[in-house]
N, C-alpha and C positions, 0 to 999 in steps of 0.2 A: 646373733644379735638378741639381746634380752627382749622379753615380751613387752616390758614397760617403756621401751624406747620407741617412739613413734617415728615413722618415716616422714620426712618433710614433703609437703605437697609439691608436685612438679608444676613448673610454670606453664600456664596455658593448658590446652588439651581438655577443656571442659566438654562434657558430653551431655547430650539431651536425648532421652528416649522418645522416639516418634514411630507411629504405626507406619508400616511400609506403604500401605495404600495412600496415606496422607502425604508422605514424602514424595512418592512417585507423582501424585496428582499435582502437587505444588511445583515440582521441578518441570514436569511436562507442560504445565500451563505457562510457565515462564518461557520455555522454549517455543511454544506455539505462538505466544504473543510477540516474541522477538522475530520469528519467521514471518508473521503476518505484517507487522508494522515496520520492520527494518530490513526486509529482504525481498519479499515476493510481490506485494501489491503496490501499484503506483499511487502517487498522490493526485487527487482530482484536479488540483490547482496547476501544477506544472507537468503532470503526466510522467514523472520520473520516479524510478526507484532510487534508493540511497546510493548505489554504486554508480549510476549514471550521473546523478547530481554531483557526487564527489569528483567524478572524472571531469565534468565541465568546470567545476570550481578550481580544481588543480590546474587545468589548462589556462583558466583565466589568470591565476596567480603567476603562471609561467609566461604570461603575455603572448599566448599563441593565438592572436587574433587573425582573422582572414587575410589581413594585409601584411602580416609579418611572415617570417620564415617558418619552416617545419622543424620539429624536434623529434628525436628518436622516441619511439613508443615505449622503449624500456625506461627511459628517463621519466616519462609521464606516469607509467604504471608504478614505478618506484616511489614517486612522490605521493601518489594516491594511497598506496599500501602503507608507506611509512608514516604519513601524517593523518590520514582520514579513514581508511578502510582496512581494518585488521583481518584481512582474509587472504587467500592465495592469489599470487600474481596471475595465474592462468585464468582464473575466473574474471579478474579485472580486465585482462587483455581481451578475452572473448567478448565481454560486454562492449568494450571499446571498438572491436572489429565490427560488431553488428551495427553500431551507430554509424559506421563509415560505409557499409555495403549498400550500394544503390538499389540492389534487388531485394534487400531486406528492410531497409528504412525508406519510407516514402519521401521524407525530407531529412537527409543525413545531417546529423549534428557534428560529425567529425569528417574532415577531409583527409583522406589517406594518401600516402605516397609510397608505392611499393605494392607487393602482392597481398591483397586483403581478401583472397578467396574468390570464388565464382559461383555461378548459378548451378554448376554441375555438382556442387557439394564439396569441392576441394577446399582444404583449410588454408588460412592465411599463413604467410611466412612468420618465422619467429619474430618476437618483438624487437630483437636487436637489429633486424634488417629493415624494419618499416618505420616510417615517420608520419607525423600527423599534426594537424592544427584544427582550430574550430572553423565551422562554416558561419555564414551570415545568419542562419537560423539559430545556431547556438548563441551567437552574439545577441540576437533579439531575446533569447531566453534569459540572458544575464543583464539586460539593459536596466540600469538604475540600481544595481545591487550595492554600489558604493554610496548610495544616497539614502541609507537607512530604509530601503524599501521592504526588507524582510527581517525576521529575527534570526539571530545566530545562536549557536550553542557551542559548548566546549567539545573538542574531539575526544576520542576514547582515552587518550593519555593525558588530557588536560593542557597540553602545550600549545595547541592551535585552536582556532575557531572555524566553524563551518556553517553554511546557511541551512536552516531547517527546510526551506522551500525557496525556489527561484522566483524572480519577479514574473517571468513567463509572459512576455509580450506576444508570444506565438502560441496558438491553441494546440499544444504539443500532444496532449493525451489522445485526442481523436485524430489528429493529423498523422501521427506516427504509430498510433495503436500501442498495445501492450499485451503481454502474455506472462503468466506466472502461476505457480502452484504453491500454495501455502499449506498450513495444517488445517484440514477440514474445509478448505475453500480454495477457489482458483479464480483467475481473471483471464479474459480473452477478448481483446478489443481490436478490430481490424483498422487499418489506416483509412483516412478520408482525405478529401481534397481541401486544402487550406482555404482556397478562395470561397468555396461553398460554405465552409464553417464560419468564415468571417461574415458572409452574407446572412447566415442564420443568426449569428450573434448580434449583428446590427438590427435584425428584425426583433430580437428579444429586447434590445435597448429601446427601440421605438415603441414596442408593444410588450410590456412586462407580462401580460396575460396571454401571450402567444401559446398556442397548443402545439402538440407534436405535428399535427397536420400542417400548421402554418410553417413550421421549421422545415418540413420535408418538401415544401415548395422550393427551397433553396438547396437542400441536400438530397441527392438522388441515390445515395447508397455509398458503400465503401469504395475507395479508389486505391487499388493495390499497385505497388511499385512495378510489378511484373505485368500489369494490364489484365487481359482476359475479358470475358463477357459475363456480366451478372445476369443470372436467369431466375432469380428468386421472384415470386409474385409480389405485387405491390402491397397486398394485404398482409403478407407475412413480414415484409420489411417494416411496415408501419407498426405491427404488433411487437416486433423485436425492439424497435427504438422506443416504444411506449413503455415497455416493461423492463428493458435492459437485458433481456434474455432472448435468445433465438439463434439464428444462423443464416448464412448466405451461401447459395450454390454458385460456384464460379466455373465456367468452362473455358477451355483453350480457344484462342481465336485462330481461325483457319480460313483458307480460301482454295478454290479449285484452280489448278494451273494446267492449261492445255498444252499438250505435246504434239509430236508429229503423228500423222496417220490416224487421227481421231482418238489417240490415247490421252490420258490425263493422270495427274497426281495431285495429292493434297499436301499443302504446305502449311504447317503450324508455325505461326510467328509469335504467339504469346501463350504462355502456360500459366496455370493457376498459381497463386501465391503460396510460397513455402514448399513447392514441389521441386525436388532436385531433378534437373534434366537428365542426368546420367541414370538415376534410378528409374525414372519414367521410361526411358528407352529400354532399360534392362527388363522392366516389367512387361512392356509390349513384346519384346523378343521372346521372353519366357512363355507368354500366352501363345505366340505364334508356334513355338516349338511344341507346345502341348496341344496344338490344333484346335484352340478355343477361339480363334479369330479367323474363320474360314474365308471371310470377305477380303482380308488383308493379305497382300502378297509379300511386302517387304517394308522395312523401316530404315531410314538413314538419317544421320545427324550431319547436316551441312552448316552448322552454326559457326559464326565467328564471334564477335562481340555482340552480335544480334542473333536471337533465337531463330533457327530455321530447321524444323523437323520435316522430313519428306516421307509421306506415307503412300506407298504404291498399292493400288487395288489388285486383286487376283484376276479380275476380269473387267473390261471396259464397260460391260453391261450393268455393273453395279451402280446404284445411285450414290453419289457422294454423301448425301445427307444420311442415308441408311448406314453406310460404312462408318461415318463419324458417330452415329448414335450407338452402334455396337461398341465403339471404342470408349465413348463417354460412360457407358454402363459398366464396362469391364476394367477400365484403367483409371489412373489419376489425372487423365485429361479433364475430368470433371471432379471437383473436390468441394467439400463443404467447410466453410470457415465459421466456427461457432462465435456467438456474441454473448459475453457474460461481463457486463460492466460493473464488476465488483471492485471498488476502489476505496481508498482512504479519504474521508471527507476532511474538512478544515479542522475538525477536532480529533483527527487521527483515528476515527472509528470506521471499520470496514463495513460497507453496505453496497447493495446493488442499486444503481441509479439509472434512470431513463435518459434519453438524449437531452430533454429540456433541462433536467436537473444538473447534468454535467456541464452544459453551457452556462447555466445560471451560476454554478459554483465558480467557473473560470471568470465570469464577469464580476462577481462579488470580490474575488481575489484581486482583479485588476483595479477595482474601486479602492480597496484597502491600500494597494501599492501606490495609487495616485495620491491619496490623502497623505501617506507617510512621506512620499517624495516631495510633496508640496510643503509639508511642515518642515522637512529638512532644508529645503531651499529657502523658505522664509527665515529660518534660523540663521542660515548662512548670509542672507541679504541683510538681516538686522545687524549681524556682527560686522559686515563690511561697511554698512552705513554708519555705524558707530565709529569705525576707524576713519572713514572719510570726513565725518564731522570734526574729528580731532585734527585731521590734516588742514581743514579749512581754518581752524583757529590758529594754526601755525602761520598761514599766509596773512591772516589779519593782524597778527602780533609777532611778526617775524623777529624784529630786533629784541623784543623782550624775551622771547623764547631762547634766542641765542645767548643773551646775557645770562639767563638762569643756568643754562647748560654749562657755560664757561666758568661762572663764579661759584655756583653752589656745589658743596660736597655731595649732597644727595639731591640731584636735580629732579628725580621722579616725584617725590612727595611735594617738592616745591612747585612743580608744574601743576600737579593735581590741585594744590591749594590755591594757586594764583588764578587758574582758568576754569576751575570746577570740572576737571577732567576725570574720566574713569580710569581705572587701572589699565584696561586694554588700550585706551586712547594714549595715555602717557607712555606706555611701553612701545606703542607703534611709532610715536613721534621720536622717541629716543633711537629707534632702529632705522629711521629715515636716512637715506644717503644724501650727501650734499648736492649731487646732480639733480635730485628731485625738487630742489628749491627754485628752479627757474620758473618764469612766468607762464610758459606753455603748459607746464605740469599742473598749475592751478586750474587752467581751463579744462584739462582732461579730467581732473578730479570732479569738477562741477558737472561735466557732461555725464560721467559715470554715475554720479549721485542722482541726477535726474532720471537716468535710465533705470537704475535699481529701484528708485522710489515708485516709478510707474509699474515695474514688474511686481513689486511688493503689493501695490494696490490691487493689481489684477489677481494675484494669487490669493490674497485675503478674500476677494470677492468670490473666487472659486471655492474656497473652503466654506463660505457662508451659504452657497447655493448648490443643492444637490443636482438640480437640473443642469447647471453649468458643468458640474463634474462629469455627468453622463454624456454631455456633449463632447467634452474633452476625450473621454474614453472612446466614443464613436469615431472621433477623428483619428485616434491611435489605431483602432481596428481597421479603418479605411486605409490608413497608410500601410498596415501589414498586408491588407488585401492587395494593394497596388504592388507591393514589393515581392510577395510570394505567391500571389494568386494567378499571375500571368506568366507568359514566357514558357520556355521548355520545362522548367521545374514545376510550374503551377498548372500546366495543361492537364486536364483529366485523362487518365490512362485506361481506366476500366470502363468498358462500354456498358451502358445501362439502358433500361427501357425495352430490352428485347424480350419477346414472349417465347417460351419454349416451342420449337417447331413441332407441328403435328405429324411426326414421322412414326409410322407403325413398323415396328421391328419384330419379326418372328423370332422367338427365343431360339429356334433351330439355327438361326443365323450365327449364333455363338459357337456352334458345334459342327464339326465336319461330319457329313453324313457317311457312315460306314455300316456295312451289314455285320450284325453280331448275333450270337445265339445265347439267350439268357437261360441259365440252368438254376433251378431251385431244388434242394435235396429235402428228403423227409425230415431231417433234423433242423431245417431252417437255414442252411448255408446257401448263399446266393453268389453267383459269379457270371461273368460273360466271357465267351470265347469269340475271337475274331472270325468273321465269316459265318455263313449258314451251313453248319455241319449237319449231317443226317440225324434226325431226331430219334431214329430207331437204332443208331449205331451205339458202340460201346462208349460209355462215359464213366470215368473213374471217380470214385468217392472215397471218403474216409472209411476205415473199417467199421462196419455196422451201420453205415448210412446207404441210402439209395435215392433214386430219382423220384421227385414228386411231380415237377412240371418242367418241361423244356419247350421253348418257343423261339421262333425266328423274329428278329426285330432289327431296328437300325438305331444308331447312336442318337438320332434326333427324336426318337419316340419317347412316350411316357408309358411306363409300366404300371398297371393297376393291380394291387394286391387286396383281396377280400378275405377277411379273417372271421374266426368263429365268434368274435365279440360283436359282429354286425357292422364293423367299421371298414371303410375303404381307404386305402393308402395309395399315394402316388410316388413313384420313384422315377427320376430321370435316368434314361438308359445309359447316358454317358457317365453317370456317377457310379455305376455298378463296377466293382473291381474286375479287371481283366487279367488274363494270363492263365497259366496252367495250374495255378494253386487251387486251394479249396475255397477261395473267396472270403467272405465275412458273413457273420450272422445277420439275417435280415432284420433282426430285432435292434441292431445298432444303426440301421438306416431309417427305421420308422419306430415309433413308440409302441411296440408290441410287447405285451407282458409274457412271462414264461407260461402262464396258464392258457394263453390263446394260441391257436394254430392257424396256418394258412389254409383257406378253403379253395381259393382259385387265384390264378395269376394270368393276366392277358395283356396284350398291347391295346392301348386306347386308339380307337378309330372314330371318325366323325359319324354321326347319325346311327350309332349302335344303340340297341336296347338289350336289357338283361332281365332274367327272372331270378329274383333272390327269394330264398325261403329258409325258414328255421326248422329245427328238428321236430317241432310240434305240428308241422304241416301248414303253417301260415306263411304267406308270401305275397309279393306284388311285382309288377313290372317297373323298372327304373331306367331312365335314360343314361347312356354312357357318360355324358357330361356331368351328371349329378353324382358320379362316383369319383370324380377328380377332387383331390384334396390339396390345399395350398401349404398346409403345415405338416410337420412330422407326426403330430398327434392324430392325423387322419380325420375322416368325416363319418359321423354316425349315420348309417343308412337304414339298417334293419334293427329295430328295437327288440332286444331279447333280455329275458330275466333268467338267471341260473335256476335250475340246471339246463334250461333250454339254450341252445346254441344255434348260430347260423350254420346251415348245412350245405347250401349250394348257391352258386352264382353262375348261371349258364346263359348263353346267347338266346335272345327272344326273337329269332328269325323264323317265322312261320305263322300258321293260323290255328294250330291245335297244341294242347299241352298234354303230355303223358306223365302221370305221377304214379309211383309205386312205393308202397310203404314197407316197413319192417315185417308186416303180417303177410307179405307177398300177395298183395291185392293191387291190380293195375286199373287205373281210371284215366279215360281220355275225354277231354272236354274242350270247347272252343276257347281260344286265347282271349276273346273279347270279354269273357267272364272274369278276367283278372284285371283289377284296376291298375292304372299307371300312377305312381306316387314318387315323391322325392325322398320321403322318410316316413317311417311308421312301422307298425306290426304287420300290416297287410290283412289279407282275408284267408279263410280256411280253404286250402286247396283240396284236401282229402280228409275224410273222417276216419278216426282210428279208435278202437276199443282199447287195444294194447299197442305199445310201441309208438313209433312215430314215422317221419318221412325218411325214406331211404334214398330216392333219387327222383329227378324230374327232367323233362326234356321238352323243348319247343320244336315242332317240326311242321312240315307241310303235309297235310292229310292226303293230298293227291299223290304224293310220292311214297306214302306208307311210313310206318314206324320201323326204324332200324335199330339193331343192337349188335354188339361185338361178342363173339363166343369162340374161344379157341383160335384167335387170330383171323377168323372169318366173320364177315358181316352178313347178317340175316335181316330180311325185311318182311313185315306183315302188312299186306295191303288191306285186307278185309278186317276192319276194326269195329264192326257193328256191335260185337259182343261186349266191348269195353267202353262204348260211348255212354256218356251220361252228363250230368251237370256238375259244376264245381261243388266241392264239399261232399260228394258221394262216397260210398264205401269202395266200389270197384269190384272186380272179379279176378280170379286166378289168371296169371299171364299165359300166353300161348306156350305150347310145348317147345322146348329148346331155349327158353329164356334163361339167362345166367342165374345160377344159384346165389350169387352175391347181390342180387337185386340192383345191379348197376347197368345202365345202357351202354356204357363204354368201359 
């Protein structure tokens, strides 16, 4: 092709250069906004997400009212997906199933027929096997939707129209709760009792300045469909509802059931919300197998359509409250439901609201719905009255009307001109049937006219008076309270007002007591062997490693590790890896750096005291309780600055202290001269010109000072040559003292 011939530009395909970061941010922002506003967060006015709203609207279009028959769920899901919700059928059906599950929804919006799953976590049957229709609650949510109560918008394909929000005569957001995860934000709202919510809303109508405390006189906390016992303190509940963020602890409901011969068992009749019963039993059985629930003998599921879990104690001497406390701490029999009232407000803006603001938003929405329905009704009344006025003209001039209709080619304009009728009146007269011309019909028309005129006057007065409008809203809420706040559906299920029982549970109750031998190697590997093996027996280690400390303990004990950084660490004996392997590095169990080494390891016992000292000869007495640490990071006990390190931690059981330094000088002085502290540098135990502390020992002077040499123990009774005061220099040790300057 010659160079002077230009290629014609292709149609479309225009390109625009954009920075990758700008393109990504623009598209991700659009995705985030879509997720937040059109998928994950509920609307504060009706408490529904788009998929739920579209489900109810589609069922309304299919006329699946509570009084009509059921339809296949596949038909409903197909309508929702094809007309309103361009997403997968499985997600639509799952949302529909959840609306029908009595253990998931406090006030089900869908009445299901067929297998809709159970509390064990089993899934519902396929949508082709199940049927559904709306409940009375869903009917209340849609009440007035045909009366211009809410705005509509075009569907995704523009062929249909769908409501932006439902009229919501039922306080659905708080009554059924909501949960969702969007982009960068989430919502979690527990279910509540509808009767209590209506009472609180009426309080807010009567007193618009009502505080959270005023509302909590009516609302005592969440009301879960699965019942349970709310054990959250009243102060925490108040703070959660005030801020819109918090949480609620819920425990299973249980009772002691007496059996023969003084034995007993515990029966759990209600479990926490959203806990699958099958997984709960599996968790308890797993902990039983791992011997982490020593007070529990067995667990059985005797449930039918009613929950009944049977817990058998290992011994009848166990207190039921103590047994249940161990289960509450270790299993999902106690769970925490978070509160995060992050919702879309009337302007579709996501934000966290408190209890008062949520109720206020619902009431404001009901006020708007009332005004719109009233205006719609007034327009309908005005149209009907206009028609009735035309009908009355017919009866007053019947012969003339009949003449015009028979003789005129265009009777409509002739009627309008002769009797000053409107187009609507003339059209209505021409559409009248002959049977409507009887005398009785005239009386009915006049009666209807008077009735509609009275209604028109009342509704006009309602629109002019805000006070009357709120009175009407209060009447609507009272009717909702009467319909859904009483009976089997409205009765509160979750017990409230109960204070946590003052049950003291020893942590050892979670672990079965067994003898073990704890072994720590020179290179820092720790393990436990079953039983108390001889400490002087042969113990295998990795090549190049050897024994540092071995001690007898029990699985319920706490092991204290003292390191060169002056910190004390606590390890639960049952958490130490067992078996014939090499164990695991102690540095993985506690936050010990590679530069630090273990100085001492021992089993914690009550009323113990220890002498801790650094390499520079400073130290003090510390109680054993002060060496216990709650965290992996340990507890700083002896303050040391490099290159000084913690050198020893020995039992302080005696009345005298023997100290020997690197310079091979021995000093003995009364233990009273060493202060007892919880943390610090301590005092100088022995003075040195060169070197530092080598070893120290607390002993009973009357029994003499002992040391080990060549596998034999020697004791020096006469210690007058080495007696002195703390911080003295000391003298050369007795003949036969180990060349390594160690007492053991």
